[in-house]
N, C-alpha and C positions, 0 to 999 in steps of 0.2 A: 764748525760748532764745537766749543769746549764743553766737555762734561765736568763738573766740578766735584770734588770729593763729597761734597754734601749731598748731590744728586745721586751719587752711587750708594752712600749711606742709606738715603731714603728708599731706593730701589732695593736694596739689601734687606731693609726693614720690611718693606711690603712683601718681600719674598719669604720672610722669616728665616733670613740667613746671618749668621753671626760671622762677620768678616774681621780679620785683623788689619791693623792700620796699613801695613805694607801692602796688602791685598786691595784695599781700597783705592790707594795710589795707582797700582798696577792696572786695576780695572778702569779707572778713570781715564787713564792714558789710552788704554785699548779701545774703550767705548768712543772716545774722541777720535781715534784713527778710523774706526768703523763709519761713524757718522761722517766724517770728512770725505771717506771714500764714497759713500752714498751721494753726499752733496756734488762731488765730482761727476758722477754717473747721471745724476739729475740735470747737470748743466749741458750735457751732450744734446746735439739736436738729432732727433731720431724720427723728425716727421716724415721722412721719405723711406723709413724701414717698416716693412710689414711685420706685423706681430708674428712670432713663431711658437707654434705649440710644442713641437718637438723636433730636434734635429735628425731623427731617425724615422723611418716609414713605420706606421703603426697599424700592424694587421692582426686580425684577431686568429689565434691558433686553435681557438676552443670550437667544438662541434657547435652545430645550430641546436637552439634549445627547442626541443619537441617533446611534447608529453607521448609517452609509450608504455604500455604495459608489458614488463619484463617477466613478472612473477604472478601467480595465482595466489589469492588470499590464503586458500587452504595450505598451500606450501610455506607461506610465511609464518602463519599461525602454529604451524606444526612444531617449530622450533622455539615458540614463547613458552615461558615457565607457567603462564595463566592465561586463559583465554575463554571466550564464551562462543566460540565457533563464528564470530563475526568481528569481535574487538578484542584488543589486548587488554589485560586487567592487571592495573598497577596499584600499588598502596596509595592511599589518600595522603596528601601532604598539605599541611594548612601553616 
């Protein structure tokens, strides 16, 4: 599929880009190459190929997500600039 200069200019306009004429020509050629390559890829018979999520093994190296209490409220509030013995007090923001 050949991408025309007019199509490139329209795409640039939609993207609010100002392109010089030599760039429009260059992009038209590059877009045509990319679309041609995609057409070639689409013409391949992949009916016997299973979908591949990733070529590498995916293992989670993160720890299990479990709720646990590491600190006491009193210890956390002791370093807060303002609190009411139960909650942090912060400035009101509107």
